C-alpha positions in Angstrom: -18.9 44.5 217.6 -16.0 40.7 217.2 -16.8 38.0 214.8 -15.1 34.6 215.3 -14.4 33.5 212.6 -14.8 29.1 212.0 -14.1 27.2 209.9 -15.2 24.0 209.0 -11.6 22.8 208.4 -8.9 21.4 211.3 -5.5 20.1 211.3 -5.6 15.8 211.6 -3.7 15.4 215.0 -2.3 12.9 213.4 -2.1 13.9 210.2 -2.4 17.8 209.9 -4.1 16.7 206.4 -6.8 19.8 206.6 -9.9 17.4 207.0 -13.7 18.5 207.1 -14.9 18.8 210.4 -17.9 16.9 210.2 -16.5 14.1 207.9 -13.5 13.7 210.8 -15.2 9.9 211.4 -15.2 9.2 207.3 -10.6 10.8 207.6 -8.6 7.9 206.6 -4.6 9.7 207.4 -3.2 9.0 203.8 0.6 6.1 205.2 3.2 9.1 203.2 1.9 11.8 204.4 1.9 10.5 207.7 5.4 10.0 207.4 6.6 13.1 206.3 4.3 14.2 209.0 6.1 13.0 211.6 9.7 13.7 210.2 8.6 16.9 209.7 7.1 17.2 213.8 10.8 15.4 214.2 13.3 18.0 212.3 15.4 19.3 215.2 16.2 16.0 216.0 16.9 15.3 212.7 18.7 17.5 212.2 21.2 17.2 214.9 21.4 13.7 214.7 25.0 13.6 213.1 26.5 15.5 215.7 25.0 13.9 218.7 26.5 11.0 216.2 30.0 11.8 216.0 30.2 12.8 219.5 28.9 9.1 220.8 31.7 8.1 218.5 34.8 10.8 220.2 32.7 9.5 223.8 34.8 7.1 225.8 32.2 4.3 225.2 31.8 5.3 221.2 35.5 4.6 220.6 35.6 0.8 222.2 32.2 -0.2 220.3 34.6 1.9 217.7 37.6 -1.1 217.5 35.2 -3.4 219.3 33.1 -3.8 216.1 36.3 -3.7 213.8 37.6 -6.6 216.0 34.4 -8.7 214.6 34.7 -7.9 211.3 38.5 -8.6 211.2 37.0 -12.6 213.2 34.7 -12.8 211.1 36.8 -12.2 207.3 
């Protein structure tokens, strides 16, 4: 005999908050929790950001962009 566990709570697909199934229509995502949930979902990309920027700046296009930005700063200074 198998018993299936059925929770009356399910995570919100937008913010991850535990929401009672019968109260899904009344749930409104907290903006701070929503931002934290989305940042958590992007944690691997965020962790790689610094190395990706360094890789870009080391590329020919990145070196040119760096040089061009320095030229613009010198002209406006």
